[in-house]
C-alpha positions in Angstrom: 4.1 4.8 -18.6 1.0 3.1 -20.0 0.7 0.7 -17.1 1.2 3.6 -14.6 -1.6 5.5 -16.2 -3.8 2.4 -16.2 -3.2 1.9 -12.5 -4.2 5.5 -11.8 -7.4 5.0 -13.9 -8.4 1.9 -11.9 -7.9 3.8 -8.7 -10.2 6.6 -9.9 -13.0 4.2 -10.9 -14.0 2.5 -7.7 -15.9 -0.7 -8.1 -16.0 -4.0 -6.4 -12.8 -5.9 -7.0 -10.6 -2.8 -7.9 -8.5 -3.1 -4.7 -7.9 -6.8 -5.4 -6.9 -6.1 -9.0 -4.5 -3.3 -7.9 -2.9 -5.4 -5.2 -2.4 -8.4 -7.6 -0.7 -6.1 -10.1 1.4 -4.5 -7.4 2.6 -7.9 -6.2 4.1 -8.8 -9.6 5.1 -5.4 -11.0 8.8 -5.1 -11.8 8.9 -1.4 -12.6 9.1 0.8 -9.5 7.2 3.8 -10.9 4.3 1.6 -11.9 4.4 0.1 -8.3 4.2 3.7 -7.0 1.1 4.4 -9.2 -0.5 1.1 -8.1 0.1 1.7 -4.4 -1.1 5.3 -4.6 -4.2 4.2 -6.4 -4.9 1.6 -3.8 -4.6 4.2 -1.1 -6.7 6.7 -2.9 -9.4 4.0 -3.7 -9.8 3.3 0.0 -11.4 0.0 -0.5 -10.8 -2.2 2.6 -10.4 -5.5 0.7 -9.0 -8.3 3.0 -7.3 -10.1 0.1 -5.6 -6.8 -1.1 -4.6 -6.0 2.5 -3.0 -9.4 2.9 -1.0 -9.0 -0.3 0.1 -5.5 0.6 1.1 -6.7 4.0 3.3 -9.4 2.5 4.9 -7.0 0.0 5.4 -3.7 1.9 8.6 -4.7 3.8 10.4 -5.7 0.7 9.3 -2.7 -1.5 12.4 -0.8 -2.6 10.7 2.5 -3.5 10.0 4.8 -0.6 7.0 6.4 -2.2 5.4 3.1 -2.9 6.2 1.9 0.6 4.7 5.1 2.0 1.4 4.5 0.1 1.3 0.8 1.0 1.9 1.6 4.7 -0.8 4.2 4.6 -3.3 1.8 3.1 -2.6 -0.8 5.7 -2.8 1.7 8.6 -6.0 3.1 7.3 -7.6 -0.4 7.4 -6.0 -1.8 10.5 -9.6 -2.4 11.8 -10.3 -4.7 8.9 -6.9 -6.5 8.8 -5.3 -6.3 12.2 -2.7 -8.9 11.3 -0.7 -6.1 9.6 0.0 -4.4 12.9 3.4 -6.2 13.5 4.5 -5.2 10.0 3.5 -1.6 10.6 5.2 -1.5 13.9 8.4 -2.9 12.3 8.2 -0.2 9.6 7.5 2.5 12.1 10.6 1.5 14.1 13.0 0.5 11.3 12.0 1.9 7.9 14.8 3.8 6.2 12.4 6.4 5.0 11.6 9.2 7.5 8.3 9.8 5.8 7.2 6.2 6.3 8.2 6.3 10.0 6.5 9.7 10.6 3.3 8.5 8.9 3.1 5.5 11.0 3.8 7.4 14.2 0.8 9.5 13.3 -1.5 6.7 12.3 -0.7 3.9 14.8 1.1 5.8 17.5 4.0 4.7 19.7 
């Protein structure tokens, strides 16, 4: 609960390096609800950090929690212009993700 609250706080205090910090924590976090908070904070922060985008791209397909995956996919889709290498990952999620919410979000953000 404390780590989840800390993740939300970092996402509300935008400053250089916040996206990288959130992505690093997300990559190693074992608790799904904390990963949800980290991913949602990263999305809310809106900082297009290439290092963070690369980490999220590497992690999103293996994320087990639908809500975390939804926020991660949204973050990648919002910054496709900065990190176009995530397009194949997003297309795969759009076509095969078990969550209807993720598929619909990606249909809206990246199209068919």
